[in-house]
VOGU-3710 file (C-alpha; in Angstrom, 3 decimals, decimal comma):
1> mqvynleavk> 0,000/0,000/0,000  1,245/3,488/-0,838  2,572/5,546/2,037  1,691/9,207/2,505  4,288/11,031/0,447  3,090/14,660/0,373  5,846/17,085/1,348  5,793/20,807/2,073  6,711/23,029/-0,860  10,288/24,203/-0,552
11> aprlcgmpld> 10,735/27,864/-1,445  11,939/30,911/0,507  9,506/33,495/1,877  10,308/36,865/0,344  8,849/40,336/0,826  9,789/43,983/0,320  12,612/44,949/-2,021  14,198/41,451/-2,007  10,942/40,088/-3,439  10,832/42,779/-6,114
21> lfsrllrvpi> 14,436/42,037/-7,091  13,817/38,288/-7,134  10,796/38,710/-9,420  12,962/40,634/-11,877  15,823/38,148/-11,744  13,363/35,503/-12,966  13,394/37,266/-16,347  17,176/37,307/-16,678  18,580/34,526/-18,908  20,830/31,940/-17,248
31> ikdfilklik> 20,000/33,280/-13,761  16,317/32,440/-14,095  17,120/29,024/-15,530  19,359/28,213/-12,574  16,826/29,414/-9,963  13,841/27,672/-11,537  15,748/24,434/-12,054  16,681/24,483/-8,366  13,046/25,076/-7,309  11,882/22,210/-9,525
41> rknkipemvr> 14,490/19,813/-8,194  13,761/20,669/-4,545  10,054/20,064/-5,113  10,599/16,754/-6,903  9,323/17,679/-10,332  11,753/15,243/-12,015  10,333/12,466/-9,811  6,808/13,419/-10,881  7,800/13,166/-14,538  9,426/9,788/-13,977
51> fansphchrl> 6,316/8,538/-12,181  4,100/9,730/-15,043  6,176/7,760/-17,525  6,548/4,656/-15,366  4,364/1,519/-15,286  3,157/2,547/-11,812  1,193/5,432/-13,296  -0,603/2,988/-15,583  -1,762/0,709/-12,784  -4,534/1,361/-10,309
61> egeddgslgk> -2,904/0,510/-7,021  -5,226/-1,263/-4,590  -5,990/-0,866/-0,945  -5,613/-3,673/1,569  -8,777/-5,413/0,419  -7,798/-5,271/-3,247  -11,072/-3,644/-4,204  -9,368/-1,004/-6,334  -8,147/-3,369/-8,988  -4,683/-4,179/-7,730
71> ndtqhlmply> -3,772/-6,115/-10,845  -5,443/-3,770/-13,290  -2,809/-2,779/-15,847  -4,948/-0,763/-18,246  -2,979/1,950/-20,010  -3,848/5,483/-18,959  -3,609/8,235/-21,568  -3,040/11,901/-20,680  -6,261/13,626/-19,616  -6,729/17,386/-19,789
81> ypvhemtkde> -10,377/18,054/-18,921  -11,585/16,135/-15,823  -14,998/15,320/-17,288  -16,583/12,232/-15,780  -18,404/10,079/-18,332  -21,277/8,310/-16,648  -21,891/4,613/-17,057  -25,355/3,435/-18,047  -26,050/2,444/-14,435  -25,024/5,878/-13,179
91> aemhqrmvke> -27,221/7,654/-15,706  -30,201/5,497/-14,743  -29,512/6,136/-11,044  -29,589/9,900/-11,534  -32,756/9,701/-13,622  -34,383/7,696/-10,834  -33,268/10,252/-8,265  -34,794/13,087/-10,268  -38,132/11,260/-10,416  -38,088/10,424/-6,699
101> apldlkalad> -37,214/13,973/-5,626  -38,254/16,520/-8,269  -36,488/19,822/-7,792  -39,017/22,473/-6,759  -37,176/25,761/-6,238  -40,102/27,458/-4,533  -40,566/24,621/-2,052  -36,815/24,581/-1,420  -36,741/28,346/-0,883  -39,795/28,230/1,394
111> anvealssas> -38,271/25,559/3,632  -37,718/26,848/7,131  -33,969/27,134/7,563  -34,314/27,284/11,338  -36,215/23,984/11,329  -33,445/22,402/9,266  -30,732/23,521/11,676  -30,347/22,363/15,239  -28,173/25,432/15,790  -31,054/27,837/15,110
121> kdkfrywtis> -31,702/28,479/18,811  -28,282/30,016/19,320  -28,018/33,623/20,372  -26,448/34,502/17,050  -27,352/33,387/13,565  -26,871/34,940/10,162  -29,766/36,407/8,225  -30,704/33,887/5,540  -32,180/34,271/2,083  -35,635/33,522/3,480
131> dytsryldgs> -35,166/36,295/6,068  -34,859/38,753/3,178  -37,738/37,442/1,081  -40,117/37,022/4,044  -39,536/40,634/5,080  -40,088/41,794/1,526  -43,358/39,848/1,455  -44,688/41,302/4,694  -43,525/44,795/3,785  -41,363/45,324/6,862
141> itptqvvdkl> -38,474/46,250/4,580  -38,020/46,674/0,821  -35,236/45,811/-1,614  -34,733/49,537/-2,154  -34,127/50,121/1,540  -31,700/47,209/1,724  -29,751/48,385/-1,327  -29,555/51,994/-0,136  -28,217/50,797/3,179  -25,664/48,490/1,572
151> iniieemnsr> -24,405/51,263/-0,707  -23,847/53,528/2,292  -22,110/50,786/4,263  -19,806/49,801/1,395  -18,872/53,395/0,582  -18,032/54,102/4,213  -16,086/50,857/4,515  -14,029/51,709/1,447  -13,385/55,284/2,585  -12,309/54,301/6,090
161> nqnssvvtqm> -10,520/51,049/5,267  -8,717/51,731/2,019  -6,178/49,014/2,773  -8,756/46,252/3,106  -11,424/46,656/0,427  -14,070/43,931/0,250  -16,216/45,342/-2,571  -14,206/46,919/-5,383  -16,949/47,847/-7,867  -20,557/49,016/-7,693
171> nkeelqlqaa> -22,873/50,355/-10,392  -25,025/52,368/-8,018  -27,551/53,819/-10,445  -28,300/50,483/-12,106  -28,416/48,720/-8,742  -30,896/51,234/-7,320  -33,018/50,970/-10,474  -33,165/47,173/-10,193  -33,977/47,415/-6,484  -36,848/49,784/-7,260
181> estkryqnnn> -38,203/47,337/-9,845  -37,972/44,498/-7,319  -39,781/46,622/-4,737  -42,611/47,242/-7,207  -42,888/43,527/-7,962  -43,395/42,776/-4,274  -45,947/45,577/-3,980  -47,834/44,214/-6,999  -47,513/40,576/-5,841  -45,665/39,777/-9,072
191> imgvldgvpi> -42,488/38,230/-7,722  -39,849/37,366/-10,306  -38,320/34,306/-8,601  -37,216/32,766/-5,332  -34,335/35,233/-4,971  -36,178/38,384/-5,951  -34,497/41,353/-4,271  -31,843/39,266/-2,509  -28,478/41,091/-2,596  -25,475/39,089/-3,724
201> lvkdeiptvg> -21,865/39,793/-4,639  -19,753/38,273/-7,410  -16,021/37,633/-7,620  -14,183/40,107/-9,850  -13,067/37,492/-12,394  -16,630/36,388/-13,266  -18,114/38,584/-16,037  -21,336/40,441/-15,250  -23,043/43,241/-17,175  -22,273/46,675/-15,776
211> hsvtlgtsfi> -18,973/45,732/-14,142  -15,417/45,231/-15,355  -13,340/42,096/-15,041  -10,014/43,354/-13,705  -8,692/40,166/-12,074  -7,585/42,397/-9,221  -5,125/44,328/-11,408  -4,803/47,982/-12,416  -4,424/47,371/-16,152  -7,061/44,786/-17,135
221> sdrvekdvvl> -10,607/46,051/-17,656  -12,767/43,744/-19,736  -16,511/44,284/-19,992  -19,416/42,323/-21,467  -22,479/43,820/-23,164  -24,700/40,928/-22,156  -24,449/38,177/-19,577  -22,805/35,041/-20,956  -22,043/33,137/-17,735  -24,911/30,697/-17,195
231> piiklkqqgv> -24,959/30,696/-13,376  -25,154/34,506/-13,388  -27,980/34,399/-15,935  -29,867/31,859/-13,819  -29,445/33,857/-10,635  -30,717/36,979/-12,378  -33,708/35,054/-13,678  -34,588/34,399/-10,024  -34,395/38,125/-9,270  -31,066/38,622/-7,450
241> livgktnqhe> -29,613/42,093/-7,075  -25,903/42,055/-7,891  -24,549/44,646/-5,502  -21,104/44,655/-7,102  -17,834/42,846/-7,634  -15,571/41,652/-4,852  -11,870/41,853/-4,238  -9,633/38,920/-5,118  -6,030/37,834/-4,961  -4,337/39,407/-7,991
251> igigttgfnl> -5,050/37,283/-11,106  -6,312/34,562/-8,755  -2,889/33,022/-8,359  -2,598/32,984/-4,567  -4,424/31,573/-1,567  -4,168/34,351/1,047  -6,346/36,985/-0,650  -3,566/39,577/-0,680  -4,065/42,441/-3,117  -1,596/45,297/-3,359
261> lhgtpknpyg> -3,896/47,511/-5,459  -7,233/47,313/-3,649  -5,946/46,365/-0,236  -6,407/42,997/1,428  -9,740/42,130/3,074  -9,585/41,402/6,780  -10,862/38,115/8,132  -14,084/39,098/9,964  -13,210/36,709/12,809  -9,936/38,416/13,744
271> rdgrhyytgg> -10,464/39,682/17,296  -7,080/40,762/18,590  -6,572/43,888/16,502  -4,345/42,104/14,024  -5,011/41,539/10,332  -5,686/37,890/9,522  -6,037/36,773/5,908  -9,415/35,706/4,578  -7,839/33,187/2,252  -8,108/33,395/-1,507
281> stsgsaaava> -8,378/33,905/-4,180  -12,109/34,635/-3,626  -11,277/36,830/-0,644  -13,863/39,613/-0,894  -16,804/37,275/-1,413  -15,898/35,201/1,644  -15,400/38,276/3,825  -18,690/39,816/2,653  -20,721/36,715/3,515  -18,895/36,146/6,813
291> mglvplavga> -19,484/39,714/7,988  -23,170/39,555/7,056  -23,012/42,066/4,208  -24,866/39,657/1,891  -26,297/36,162/2,432  -24,843/34,787/-0,797  -21,865/35,337/-3,075  -20,462/33,693/-6,184  -16,875/32,493/-6,376  -14,507/30,538/-8,594
301> dgggsirips> -12,151/27,777/-7,503  -9,054/26,615/-9,394  -7,115/25,291/-6,418  -9,346/25,940/-3,428  -10,277/29,549/-4,186  -13,869/29,101/-2,972  -13,205/26,528/-0,280  -10,075/28,000/1,336  -11,574/31,448/2,085  -14,902/29,860/3,022
311> glcgivglka> -13,096/27,584/5,454  -10,935/30,330/6,959  -13,901/32,716/7,279  -16,299/30,132/8,708  -18,931/30,032/5,970  -20,252/27,374/3,572  -18,531/27,086/0,191  -19,151/24,658/-2,667  -16,853/23,733/-5,510  -19,243/21,811/-7,714
321> tykrvardcs> -18,320/18,973/-10,068  -16,317/20,180/-13,057  -18,797/21,868/-15,433  -21,799/21,132/-13,193  -22,062/24,890/-12,773  -21,313/25,648/-16,392  -18,754/28,344/-17,029  -16,198/28,687/-19,786  -13,190/30,040/-17,979  -9,883/31,297/-19,343
331> vgcsvshagp> -8,453/31,517/-15,806  -7,256/27,966/-15,121  -9,653/26,498/-17,666  -9,146/22,810/-16,824  -9,173/23,186/-13,040  -11,530/26,103/-12,400  -15,008/25,556/-10,974  -17,714/28,097/-10,128  -19,899/27,802/-7,056  -21,878/29,495/-4,280
341> mannvhdaal> -20,661/30,832/-0,945  -23,337/31,214/1,726  -23,742/31,607/5,472  -25,669/28,332/5,881  -25,949/24,931/4,222  -29,538/25,319/3,037  -28,925/28,569/1,172  -25,835/27,059/-0,461  -27,986/24,124/-1,610  -30,646/26,488/-2,972
351> ayaimageae> -28,059/28,552/-4,835  -26,470/25,403/-6,243  -29,846/24,151/-7,476  -30,335/27,443/-9,324  -26,815/27,830/-10,708  -26,186/24,247/-11,865  -27,085/22,815/-15,244  -25,860/22,518/-18,796  -25,082/25,460/-21,058  -25,658/25,667/-24,810
361> ndhrrhsqmq> -22,527/27,780/-25,350  -20,219/25,553/-23,299  -16,796/24,861/-24,803  -16,698/21,294/-26,133  -20,160/20,860/-24,544  -18,680/19,331/-21,426  -21,509/20,647/-19,264  -23,992/18,796/-21,479  -22,545/15,475/-20,307  -23,993/15,929/-16,808
371> ppvhlhaylt> -27,129/14,300/-15,387  -30,200/16,416/-14,543  -29,697/18,649/-11,515  -31,165/17,242/-8,315  -30,800/17,289/-4,521  -32,067/13,756/-3,956  -30,090/12,806/-0,857  -30,679/16,228/0,699  -34,441/16,212/0,097  -35,246/12,571/0,838
381> nqstdlkglr> -33,181/12,067/4,006  -34,540/14,516/6,559  -33,601/12,405/9,597  -30,228/12,552/11,317  -29,581/8,900/10,557  -26,463/8,314/8,434  -26,613/4,518/8,504  -25,244/2,970/5,332  -23,076/6,000/4,525  -19,405/5,153/4,018
391> igifdehikd> -17,007/7,968/4,925  -13,429/7,603/3,758  -10,660/8,772/6,107  -7,018/9,107/5,048  -5,639/9,303/8,563  -2,051/10,235/7,696  -3,288/13,075/5,531  -5,518/14,440/8,305  -2,637/14,263/10,782  -0,606/16,563/8,510
401> sdenvqratk> -2,360/19,561/10,084  -2,217/21,663/13,243  -3,325/20,033/16,498  -6,420/22,211/16,865  -7,517/21,203/13,374  -6,890/17,523/14,118  -8,962/17,694/17,296  -11,905/19,328/15,546  -11,728/16,858/12,659  -11,631/13,897/15,045
411> raiehyqqlg> -14,710/15,260/16,799  -16,499/15,473/13,438  -15,607/11,861/12,627  -16,946/10,717/15,989  -20,136/12,707/15,380  -20,769/10,930/12,084  -20,054/7,563/13,673  -22,666/8,292/16,332  -25,163/9,000/13,552  -24,488/5,561/12,067
421> aeivpitlph> -21,961/6,280/9,331  -19,273/3,696/8,622  -15,736/5,086/8,821  -13,546/3,498/6,138  -9,733/3,880/6,121  -8,484/4,866/2,661  -5,313/5,968/0,947  -4,902/8,666/-1,671  -1,666/7,455/-3,269  0,988/9,640/-4,881
431> lqeihmahai> -0,306/12,927/-3,486  3,081/14,553/-4,017  2,935/13,820/-7,732  -0,721/14,875/-7,901  -0,010/18,203/-6,199  2,893/18,929/-8,523  0,733/17,997/-11,523  -1,843/20,551/-10,393  0,837/23,209/-9,849  2,160/22,678/-13,364
441> tistemyslm> -1,305/22,717/-14,897  -2,766/25,802/-13,226  0,391/27,916/-13,453  0,795/27,057/-17,150  -2,815/28,002/-17,819  -2,418/31,244/-15,889  0,739/32,181/-17,747  -0,931/31,422/-21,069  -3,679/33,890/-20,157  -1,247/36,539/-18,862
451> eehyqsshfn> 1,622/36,103/-21,332  0,826/39,256/-23,313  0,837/41,354/-20,146  3,879/39,640/-18,644  5,922/40,358/-21,762  4,790/43,987/-21,992  5,144/47,135/-19,914  2,389/45,733/-17,704  5,044/43,542/-16,115  5,889/46,367/-13,728
461> qfcpesrvsl> 2,222/46,731/-12,751  1,932/43,138/-11,571  2,643/42,733/-7,888  5,962/40,914/-7,372  4,234/37,764/-6,092  2,302/37,437/-9,368  5,500/37,938/-11,354  7,159/35,073/-9,470  4,194/32,745/-10,001  3,971/33,628/-13,686
471> aigrswssse> 7,710/33,071/-14,141  7,244/29,581/-12,736  4,256/28,996/-15,014  6,324/30,115/-17,983  9,116/27,672/-17,169  7,378/24,331/-17,625  8,475/22,220/-20,561  6,110/20,341/-22,850  7,227/17,032/-21,333  6,503/18,305/-17,817
481> flaaqkvrsy> 3,044/19,535/-18,828  2,246/16,262/-20,576  3,443/14,318/-17,536  1,105/16,364/-15,360  -1,871/15,323/-17,494  -0,835/11,676/-17,217  -0,814/12,064/-13,441  -4,252/13,681/-13,665  -5,476/10,642/-15,587  -4,069/8,366/-12,885
491> amhhievlfq> -5,663/10,410/-10,095  -9,046/10,524/-11,804  -9,113/6,778/-12,451  -8,172/6,093/-8,859  -10,818/8,403/-7,380  -13,554/7,067/-9,673  -12,856/3,479/-8,659  -12,585/4,478/-5,002  -16,087/5,977/-5,059  -17,486/3,106/-7,106
501> nkvdiilspa> -16,251/0,393/-4,752  -15,395/1,677/-1,320  -16,715/5,031/-0,054  -19,477/7,589/-0,569  -17,721/10,567/1,031  -14,110/11,566/1,633  -13,610/13,639/4,781  -10,692/15,951/5,538  -9,982/19,307/7,128  -10,673/22,266/4,856
511> tpctaplmrd> -7,278/23,762/5,652  -4,425/22,485/7,852  -4,459/25,658/9,955  -6,589/28,646/10,843  -6,283/31,933/8,965  -2,646/33,075/8,674  -1,618/36,440/10,045  -0,828/39,194/7,555  2,586/40,465/8,609  3,619/44,108/8,627
521> dvashgesnl> 6,466/43,579/6,148  4,091/42,871/3,234  2,712/46,413/2,981  4,994/47,759/0,252  5,498/44,820/-2,133  3,407/41,937/-0,810  4,960/38,562/-0,180  5,845/35,401/-2,026  5,368/32,499/0,345  4,870/29,428/-1,813
531> setaalmkym> 5,151/27,136/1,201  2,168/28,817/2,890  0,249/29,024/-0,395  0,677/25,305/-1,015  -0,102/24,397/2,608  -3,497/26,133/2,419  -4,235/24,073/-0,715  -3,248/20,763/0,936  -6,740/19,255/0,988  -8,062/21,074/-2,074
541> ihgnltgipg> -5,915/20,187/-5,043  -7,076/16,610/-5,620  -10,629/17,839/-6,211  -9,588/20,461/-8,744  -7,408/18,083/-10,729  -10,042/15,317/-10,812  -13,181/17,469/-10,934  -15,016/15,944/-7,952  -17,268/18,226/-5,851  -16,219/19,533/-2,450
551> lvfpiaydde> -18,122/21,359/0,299  -16,629/23,150/3,314  -18,325/24,428/6,463  -17,268/25,424/9,996  -16,982/22,845/12,778  -15,061/24,711/15,509  -13,337/27,923/16,551  -9,791/28,165/17,825  -9,628/28,483/21,619  -7,108/31,326/21,545
561> tslpislqlq> -7,977/33,382/18,453  -11,654/32,412/17,820  -10,730/31,905/14,156  -12,880/29,291/12,373  -11,819/25,690/11,773  -13,664/24,039/8,912  -14,272/20,596/7,452  -14,306/19,470/3,825  -16,479/16,716/2,379  -15,905/15,416/-1,152
571> aahwredllf> -18,082/13,021/-3,154  -18,217/11,309/-6,518  -18,853/13,383/-9,625  -22,397/14,822/-9,750  -23,167/13,870/-6,092  -23,436/17,337/-4,591  -26,757/16,221/-3,112  -24,906/13,803/-0,849  -22,569/16,544/0,370  -25,483/18,743/1,371
581> rvarqsqdil> -27,185/15,847/3,154  -24,167/15,156/5,345  -23,405/18,835/5,921  -26,938/19,411/7,189  -26,316/16,765/9,851  -23,149/18,534/10,974  -24,583/21,462/12,916  -24,131/19,773/16,301  -20,375/19,484/15,756  -20,172/23,217/16,459
591> rggitkpaly> -20,182/23,430/20,232  -22,250/26,484/21,102  -23,275/27,086/17,499  -22,090/29,781/15,111  -19,916/32,439/16,759  -20,634/36,033/15,860  -17,771/37,541/13,839  -15,828/40,468/15,232  -16,677/42,412/12,079  -20,395/42,080/11,487
601> vdvfsdnigh> -23,068/43,953/9,519  -26,694/43,632/10,610  -28,547/44,742/7,499  -31,916/44,714/9,250  -30,901/46,853/12,231  -30,498/50,614/12,445  -26,867/50,347/13,471  -23,941/48,348/12,230  -21,060/47,745/14,573  -18,171/45,708/15,896
611> nekqsdnlvs> -19,786/43,063/18,105  -21,708/44,934/20,832  -19,915/48,192/20,184  -21,976/50,127/17,658  -20,732/52,768/15,250  -22,913/55,161/13,323  -23,230/53,382/10,000  -20,179/51,267/9,620  -18,494/48,025/10,574  -15,710/49,264/12,816
621> sq> -12,344/47,595/13,302  -10,379/47,028/16,438
//
């Protein structure tokens, strides 16, 4: 049986002028070749290539019981898009599930979130989507009033906290016009959809009419004349109000959420006056949901960019199956997934049900290979009983995390056992090679997108961290890239057989640590800390490379800092319904329920403040 072979990425942490100089040296012939060759050798890229070309990569290695085809020697070809092709039995299973539990958006939206959550009696809970729509229906507040308040809050936040912007773009006039139209619909009892008047935010990189796609830079500004991203179109058809675009890690190539241009959002759970990262790259969306600014946001995830910030900020984040939420994406096109970020499991499930589905304009029609959208396991299993559910645990992988994370994860495992789930030991072999394959793939795709800017005068406008990452992405050879796709093929075959024969869910921490502290020395040039970046992605990468869905949600808070600790569940392709079922039965893991963030906006109150301390109109900071 394969041993756990994942190692920490070996690269120096750089900041300030040394980082700027290093980023420029990576363009100098001979010097750059020497540095990059050293980085590759230290991180075992040659070993990954050898593995990809060896017989081991063409054999599905079995577990102790041999159920994974220990003697299977089928040849595995390189695989670029992680699209799962259903068997006849799988297709029939999904069709049966759709018939047994038809998806009724109105019934799903009308479901009482408090009744679905055993944590609803806590002193604090977030305002949910149904809290907005029920108030609109009874006339106690209108979409116009909510939008006017949000505009004031965001403008004050941006004026007072210029170094930590959450929302980077708003189209105020259009937003107020749409809010007025929504208000009239409620007054005339002519509601557009289940999200009519609900404010949401969207990650910068996702195109929406009326806003630019800047990727967190100062020199990119792409706009669309009409909406082309299917999940955005579907959300709008249900009546959402897109308040604006959120901050992100520059070009989406980091996991802390740092942005030198717009400032770096603060983690709403930081209570000691210090600046903790939100995680990234979907930093602004996670912070906005965690602080209560909106109940729902849309993110994108190429290596954990929805799940890492959701986990570090203590909210619910879904990376759906590859192409389940259809989006043609030039940013990490073979690893990027769109998905919802919400403050509770039920609203995430509702948003997923709306956003998912095939698109007519999808590149290579990959999204059209999916089964009909359903939430079968979530809708048909209302009890807390998890009997018959097989949860896979890779113990060595879980132990490669901080002690507080291990304790919380162990408590979650025990909780599921008490509910009747079977805990199944598993191995995810060759994680080192899989992680390097992902690094090669996503950085190559990012460089391909940014090459024109990297080679132009825009080079100086990139933050130094982005320059370093792009230099690495530029350095991969064709043989290294091809080897990475062979490793992807191996990983996808292994995970498919694992779900077919052994487990229903794979459980892990969301991140190996709580939110990292943003140090003072990053203010002028940022930082390049590839070891920290890779560590935050430790439990994420396998899902991006193989396309399986993953859901994260909070299960604890650190005793000293009160920062969230979150869990990740992953399932077979197209089985998001199973993730939501298990997540719903996870509320009791949180001892004492959801903790109120230090930075919190109460949209329905007259005042918005920092915990009990109220300011005039604004979330205040310590």
